[in-house]
C-alpha positions as CSV (number, residue, x, y, z in Angstrom):
1,M,-9.0,71.5,14.8
2,F,-8.1,67.9,15.5
3,R,-10.6,64.8,15.3
4,I,-11.5,62.6,17.9
5,T,-12.9,59.3,16.7
6,G,-16.3,58.9,18.4
7,M,-16.4,62.5,19.8
8,T,-19.7,62.9,18.1
9,L,-21.0,60.3,20.4
10,L,-20.8,63.0,23.1
11,L,-23.6,64.8,21.0
12,F,-25.6,62.6,19.1
13,S,-27.2,59.2,19.9
14,A,-26.7,56.3,17.6
15,S,-30.4,55.5,17.6
16,V,-31.2,59.0,16.1
17,Q,-29.7,59.1,12.5
18,A,-29.2,62.3,10.7
19,E,-31.1,60.9,7.7
20,D,-34.1,60.1,9.8
21,Y,-34.4,63.3,11.7
22,P,-33.3,66.5,9.6
23,P,-32.6,68.7,12.7
24,M,-29.6,66.5,13.5
25,R,-27.8,67.9,10.4
26,C,-28.5,71.4,11.5
27,A,-27.4,70.9,15.2
28,E,-24.3,69.1,13.7
29,R,-23.5,72.0,11.4
30,A,-24.0,74.6,13.9
31,L,-21.9,73.0,16.6
32,Y,-19.1,71.8,14.5
33,A,-19.0,73.6,11.3
34,G,-15.9,72.9,9.3
35,R,-14.8,70.0,11.5
36,P,-14.1,66.4,10.1
37,L,-16.6,64.9,12.7
38,H,-19.5,63.7,10.6
39,A,-18.3,60.1,9.7
40,A,-18.2,59.2,13.4
41,V,-22.0,59.7,13.9
42,R,-23.0,56.2,12.3
43,V,-19.9,54.2,13.0
44,P,-18.2,55.0,16.4
45,S,-14.8,53.4,16.8
46,P,-11.7,53.9,18.7
47,A,-8.8,55.7,17.1
48,P,-6.3,53.4,15.2
49,G,-4.0,51.7,17.7
50,A,-6.1,52.4,20.8
51,E,-6.2,49.7,23.3
52,R,-9.9,49.7,23.9
53,A,-13.0,51.3,22.9
54,L,-14.2,54.7,24.2
55,D,-16.2,53.8,27.5
56,P,-18.9,55.6,29.2
57,A,-16.8,56.0,32.5
58,I,-14.3,58.2,30.6
59,I,-17.1,60.4,29.2
60,R,-18.6,60.7,32.5
61,D,-15.3,61.6,34.1
62,A,-14.5,64.2,31.4
63,F,-17.8,66.0,32.2
64,R,-17.7,66.0,35.8
65,G,-17.4,69.6,37.2
66,N,-18.6,71.0,33.8
67,M,-22.2,70.1,33.9
68,D,-25.0,70.4,36.4
69,S,-25.0,67.4,38.8
70,E,-28.4,66.0,37.6
71,R,-27.1,65.9,34.0
72,L,-24.4,63.4,35.2
73,S,-26.6,60.9,37.0
74,T,-27.0,57.6,35.6
75,S,-30.8,57.9,35.9
76,D,-31.0,61.1,33.7
77,V,-28.3,60.3,31.2
78,G,-28.7,56.6,30.3
79,Y,-25.3,55.4,29.3
80,Y,-25.9,52.3,27.0
81,G,-22.8,51.1,25.2
82,Y,-21.8,54.0,23.0
83,E,-25.1,55.7,23.4
84,I,-25.8,58.7,25.5
85,A,-29.5,59.6,26.4
86,K,-31.0,57.1,24.1
87,P,-34.6,57.9,23.3
88,R,-37.1,55.5,24.8
89,N,-39.0,55.2,21.7
90,S,-39.2,56.8,18.3
91,Q,-41.6,59.7,19.2
92,A,-40.4,62.9,17.9
93,R,-40.5,64.6,21.1
94,N,-38.0,62.2,22.6
95,K,-35.7,62.7,19.7
96,R,-35.8,66.4,20.2
97,A,-35.2,65.9,24.1
98,A,-32.1,63.6,23.2
99,I,-30.7,66.1,20.7
100,K,-31.3,69.0,23.3
101,M,-29.5,67.1,26.1
102,M,-26.5,66.2,23.7
103,I,-26.1,69.8,22.6
104,E,-26.0,70.8,26.2
105,L,-23.5,68.2,26.9
106,S,-21.3,69.4,24.1
107,L,-20.7,72.7,26.1
108,G,-18.3,70.6,28.2
109,S,-16.6,68.9,25.4
110,N,-13.4,70.8,25.8
111,A,-12.7,68.9,29.0
112,A,-13.7,65.7,27.4
113,R,-11.6,66.3,24.4
114,E,-8.4,66.8,26.6
115,L,-9.1,63.8,28.7
116,I,-9.8,61.5,25.8
117,R,-6.7,62.9,24.1
118,Q,-4.6,61.7,27.1
119,R,-6.2,58.4,27.1
120,G,-5.1,57.8,23.3
121,Y,-8.3,58.3,21.4
122,V,-6.8,61.2,19.1
123,D,-6.4,60.0,15.6
124,S,-4.7,63.0,14.1
125,P,-2.5,64.6,16.9
126,A,-0.2,66.5,14.4
127,Q,-3.3,68.8,13.8
128,V,-3.8,69.8,17.4
129,P,-3.5,73.6,17.6
130,S,-0.2,74.7,19.3
131,R,-1.6,77.6,21.1
132,T,-4.4,78.0,23.6
133,V,-6.5,80.9,24.9
134,A,-9.0,81.4,27.6
135,L,-11.9,83.7,27.0
136,T,-13.1,86.2,29.7
137,F,-15.9,88.7,29.7
138,D,-16.0,91.5,32.2
139,D,-19.0,93.6,33.5
140,L,-21.8,90.9,33.3
141,P,-24.6,91.1,33.3
142,F,-24.1,93.9,30.6
143,V,-22.1,96.9,29.6
144,Y,-24.2,100.0,28.8
145,P,-23.7,103.7,29.2
146,S,-24.3,105.0,32.6
147,D,-26.8,107.4,31.4
148,E,-29.1,104.9,29.7
149,E,-32.4,103.9,31.4
150,A,-32.1,100.4,32.6
151,R,-35.4,99.5,31.1
152,S,-34.2,100.2,27.7
153,A,-31.0,98.1,28.4
154,R,-32.7,95.0,29.6
155,K,-33.6,93.7,26.0
156,R,-30.4,94.5,24.7
157,A,-28.6,92.9,27.5
158,L,-30.4,89.5,27.0
159,L,-29.8,89.7,23.3
160,A,-26.1,90.4,23.7
161,S,-25.6,87.7,26.2
162,R,-27.4,85.1,24.1
163,R,-25.7,86.0,20.9
164,I,-22.2,85.7,22.6
165,Q,-23.2,82.4,24.4
166,Q,-24.4,81.0,21.1
167,A,-21.3,81.9,19.3
168,L,-19.1,80.3,22.1
169,A,-21.1,77.2,21.8
170,R,-20.8,77.0,18.0
171,H,-17.0,77.2,18.4
172,D,-16.7,75.0,21.5
173,A,-15.3,77.6,23.7
174,P,-15.6,77.8,27.2
175,A,-15.8,81.3,28.9
176,T,-15.7,83.0,32.3
177,G,-18.1,85.9,33.1
178,F,-16.8,88.4,35.7
179,V,-19.9,90.0,37.3
180,T,-20.4,93.5,38.6
181,E,-23.4,93.0,40.8
182,E,-24.4,96.7,41.0
183,K,-25.7,96.3,37.6
184,L,-28.1,93.7,38.8
185,D,-29.7,96.4,40.9
186,K,-30.5,98.2,37.6
187,L,-31.4,95.4,35.5
188,G,-33.3,93.3,38.0
189,D,-34.5,89.8,37.1
190,V,-33.0,90.0,33.5
191,G,-29.7,90.6,35.0
192,V,-30.2,87.3,37.2
193,R,-31.4,85.5,34.2
194,I,-28.1,86.3,32.5
195,L,-26.1,85.0,35.4
196,Q,-28.0,81.9,35.4
197,A,-27.1,81.4,31.7
198,W,-23.5,81.9,32.6
199,N,-23.6,79.5,35.4
200,R,-24.0,76.1,33.6
201,G,-22.1,73.9,31.1
202,S,-18.6,75.2,30.2
203,F,-19.5,78.9,31.3
204,E,-18.5,80.1,34.8
205,L,-19.2,83.0,37.0
206,A,-16.5,85.1,38.6
207,N,-16.3,88.2,40.8
208,H,-15.4,91.6,39.4
209,G,-16.4,93.7,42.6
210,Y,-19.6,95.1,43.3
211,S,-19.4,98.7,41.9
212,H,-16.5,98.5,39.5
213,S,-14.5,100.9,41.8
214,D,-10.8,101.6,41.3
215,S,-8.8,99.7,44.0
216,N,-6.1,102.4,43.9
217,S,-8.4,104.9,45.6
218,M,-9.6,102.3,48.2
219,T,-8.3,101.2,51.7
220,L,-8.1,97.3,52.4
221,P,-11.4,97.3,54.4
222,E,-13.1,99.1,51.5
223,I,-11.8,96.5,49.0
224,E,-12.9,93.6,51.1
225,R,-16.3,95.1,51.1
226,E,-16.4,95.4,47.5
227,I,-15.5,91.7,47.3
228,V,-18.1,90.5,49.6
229,R,-20.8,92.7,48.1
230,G,-19.8,91.5,44.7
231,E,-20.7,88.0,45.5
232,R,-24.2,88.3,47.1
233,V,-26.0,86.8,44.2
234,S,-23.4,85.1,42.3
235,R,-22.0,82.9,45.0
236,P,-25.6,81.5,46.0
237,L,-26.1,80.8,42.2
238,A,-23.0,79.1,42.0
239,H,-23.4,77.0,45.2
240,K,-26.9,76.0,44.0
241,A,-25.3,74.5,40.9
242,G,-22.7,72.7,42.8
243,R,-19.9,75.2,42.0
244,S,-17.8,77.8,43.7
245,L,-16.7,81.2,42.7
246,R,-12.9,80.7,41.9
247,F,-11.6,83.9,40.2
248,F,-11.6,87.7,41.0
249,R,-10.6,90.3,38.7
250,F,-10.1,94.0,39.7
251,P,-11.5,96.7,37.6
252,Y,-9.0,98.4,35.3
253,N,-6.4,95.4,36.2
254,H,-5.5,97.5,39.3
255,V,-4.0,95.1,41.8
256,G,-2.2,97.3,44.1
257,D,-0.5,100.5,43.7
258,T,2.0,100.0,46.5
259,Q,4.2,96.8,47.3
260,D,2.3,96.4,50.7
261,K,-1.1,96.8,49.2
262,R,-0.5,94.4,46.4
263,V,0.6,91.6,48.7
264,A,-2.1,92.4,51.2
265,V,-4.8,92.4,48.4
266,E,-3.8,88.9,47.1
267,E,-3.8,87.6,50.8
268,L,-7.3,89.1,51.1
269,L,-8.5,87.3,48.0
270,T,-7.0,84.0,49.2
271,R,-8.9,84.3,52.4
272,H,-12.1,84.6,50.6
273,G,-11.4,81.6,48.5
274,Y,-10.5,83.6,45.3
275,R,-7.5,83.4,42.9
276,L,-6.4,86.5,41.0
277,A,-7.4,86.3,37.4
278,A,-4.6,87.0,34.9
279,S,-5.0,89.0,31.8
280,T,-2.6,88.8,28.8
281,I,-4.5,90.2,25.7
282,D,-6.1,93.7,25.7
283,T,-8.0,94.7,22.7
284,S,-9.6,98.1,24.0
285,D,-13.0,96.5,23.4
286,Y,-14.3,98.7,25.9
287,L,-13.3,101.9,23.8
288,F,-14.7,100.4,20.5
289,G,-17.7,99.4,22.5
290,L,-18.5,102.8,23.6
291,G,-18.2,104.1,20.0
292,Y,-20.4,101.3,18.8
293,E,-23.1,102.2,21.5
294,R,-23.1,105.8,20.1
295,A,-23.5,104.6,16.5
296,V,-26.4,102.3,17.5
297,A,-28.1,105.3,19.3
298,M,-27.8,107.3,16.3
299,K,-28.9,104.5,14.1
300,D,-25.7,104.9,12.0
301,G,-25.4,101.6,10.3
302,E,-22.4,102.5,8.2
303,M,-20.4,103.7,11.4
304,Q,-21.5,100.4,13.1
305,Q,-19.9,98.5,10.2
306,R,-16.8,100.7,10.3
307,I,-16.2,100.2,14.1
308,E,-16.9,96.5,13.7
309,Q,-14.1,96.1,11.0
310,A,-11.7,98.3,12.9
311,Y,-12.2,96.3,16.1
312,L,-11.6,93.0,14.4
313,A,-8.5,94.3,12.8
314,H,-7.2,95.8,15.9
315,T,-7.8,92.5,17.9
316,R,-6.1,90.3,15.3
317,Q,-3.0,92.8,15.6
318,Q,-3.3,92.5,19.5
319,V,-3.6,88.7,19.6
320,Q,-0.3,88.5,17.5
321,Y,1.5,91.2,19.5
322,Y,0.9,89.9,22.8
323,G,1.4,86.1,21.9
324,D,5.0,87.3,20.6
325,L,5.5,89.5,23.7
326,N,4.8,86.7,26.2
327,A,7.0,84.1,24.1
328,K,9.8,86.6,24.4
329,V,9.7,87.2,27.9
330,L,9.0,83.6,29.1
331,G,10.8,81.8,26.4
332,Y,7.6,79.9,25.5
333,R,4.0,80.5,24.6
334,P,1.8,80.3,27.6
335,P,-1.9,79.9,27.6
336,E,-3.3,83.3,26.6
337,I,-6.2,85.1,28.6
338,I,-8.0,87.8,26.7
339,V,-10.0,90.5,28.5
340,L,-13.3,91.2,26.7
341,H,-16.6,92.8,27.9
342,L,-20.2,91.7,27.7
343,N,-21.4,94.4,25.3
344,S,-23.2,94.9,22.0
345,L,-20.0,95.1,19.9
346,N,-18.8,91.7,21.0
347,A,-22.3,90.2,20.5
348,A,-22.3,91.5,16.8
349,V,-19.0,90.3,16.1
350,A,-18.7,87.2,18.3
351,D,-18.4,84.5,15.5
352,R,-15.8,86.6,13.5
353,L,-13.8,87.3,16.6
354,L,-13.5,83.7,17.4
355,K,-12.7,82.7,13.9
356,I,-9.5,85.1,14.3
357,F,-8.2,82.9,17.0
358,K,-8.8,79.6,15.0
359,E,-6.9,81.4,12.0
360,L,-4.1,82.0,14.3
361,D,-4.0,78.3,15.5
362,Y,-5.6,78.7,18.9
363,R,-7.6,76.2,20.7
364,F,-10.1,77.4,23.4
365,V,-9.5,76.4,26.9
366,S,-11.2,77.4,30.3
367,L,-9.6,80.1,32.7
368,A,-8.8,77.4,35.1
369,E,-7.3,75.3,32.5
370,A,-5.1,78.3,31.3
371,Q,-4.0,79.3,34.8
372,S,-2.9,75.7,35.5
373,D,0.2,76.6,33.5
374,P,3.4,77.2,35.4
375,A,3.7,80.9,34.3
376,Y,0.3,81.5,36.5
377,Q,1.5,79.7,39.6
378,R,2.1,83.1,41.3
379,S,1.3,86.5,40.2
380,P,4.1,88.8,38.9
381,A,5.9,90.6,41.7
382,Y,5.7,93.9,40.2
383,T,3.9,96.9,41.6
384,T,2.3,99.8,39.6
385,R,-0.7,102.0,39.7
386,F,-1.6,101.2,36.1
387,G,-3.2,98.1,34.8
388,P,-0.7,96.7,32.1
389,M,-1.3,93.0,30.9
390,W,0.9,90.3,32.5
391,G,3.4,90.2,29.6
392,Y,4.7,93.7,30.5
393,R,4.5,92.7,34.2
394,W,6.4,89.6,33.6
395,A,9.0,91.5,31.7
396,R,9.7,94.1,34.5
397,E,10.0,91.3,37.0
398,R,12.5,89.4,35.0
399,G,14.4,92.3,33.7
400,V,13.6,91.6,30.0
401,K,13.6,94.6,27.9
402,V,10.6,95.2,25.7
403,D,9.6,98.0,23.6
404,G,5.8,98.9,24.4
405,R,5.9,101.3,21.5
406,L,5.6,98.4,19.1
407,E,2.0,97.9,20.5
408,K,-0.5,99.3,18.1
409,E,-3.2,101.8,19.7
410,P,-6.7,101.9,18.5
411,P,-7.3,104.3,15.5
412,Q,-7.4,107.9,16.7
413,W,-10.8,108.3,15.0
414,I,-12.4,105.8,17.3
415,T,-11.0,107.5,20.3
416,T,-12.5,110.7,19.3
417,Y,-15.7,109.3,18.2
418,A,-16.4,107.5,21.4
419,A,-15.7,110.6,23.6
420,E,-18.2,112.8,21.6
421,K,-21.5,113.4,23.2
């Protein structure tokens, strides 16, 4: 990752030095492990050649739309020179409050980083990763076997969501969570708490339909009811936070099995204020996740480890494959959009999963930023009853020949294991 001189000022007040308050070091390591940002804590300065110092207005603009509105008010976040949320005195509780606020502010730092880069505050631009990816998680508040008791799933749901979000924060990765609201009926208040956690900072809620039904077998009025019922809790939560629901993803990536239906479905989404969410990387995490749930239920730790390793290896292959596929079809590498699920498997491997992207020179961006790329200005005009990733759709639309047989399938043993009762 590249370095922005003074970026740590978005996290730590100059009046709370690391050597005076040990938790500062802990927070710094947790948020920016492996990044060359530590020297900027004590001596903030603009990048070499910058015309002026980093000013509070730029920081405020960068975070607008990514944080709760009260966090942005000058009364709550006291800008003073280079300092943010400066403690009013030296009492420990105020120092802790300042650190907490700055960690929360850091969740929006992708937007800040891009804006500051544009304003000329980057001191090593050659190190900026050349590729970007948006992380999306389907089936919020939690994926769990249909025959599992909701009560037993609640604790696991909370744990999985927290572990995934903590990993995302450590890697400075925005994410969009697509909600299947029928699950709220089963998880109750726990489900709502999970949605609230995904409705702040650089996390965003989106609609995945009420019951995860297949649009191929539904009429347009039925699809519209799925859309409307799928936002009855999520939309008020978003509005309360000064946000909106911007994206919709159809279950199974089925966006219309006839030409007329595909066009009508997109028009329907537009009328309801949604944009169709793209999908460019598939890792079959749902299949691996089913096997993982079985291993957890059987308390088979050895199998859990085997599935984790196989899943991560397959994910690395898929990221590379789809990146090359999209580059071949489009002639350049667009921002990628990976489809994941909020399940126990992704919670267990979240840090390792995100490291794969960093090792492959990817930078994490929001779904909105990814879909601002020209490749996503309209959906591929290709109709199918299946749910292929957009690279295949682009290829068919443009008449580019690709060999889908080159894509690796998950190991046969995980397919068999996941299907066993």
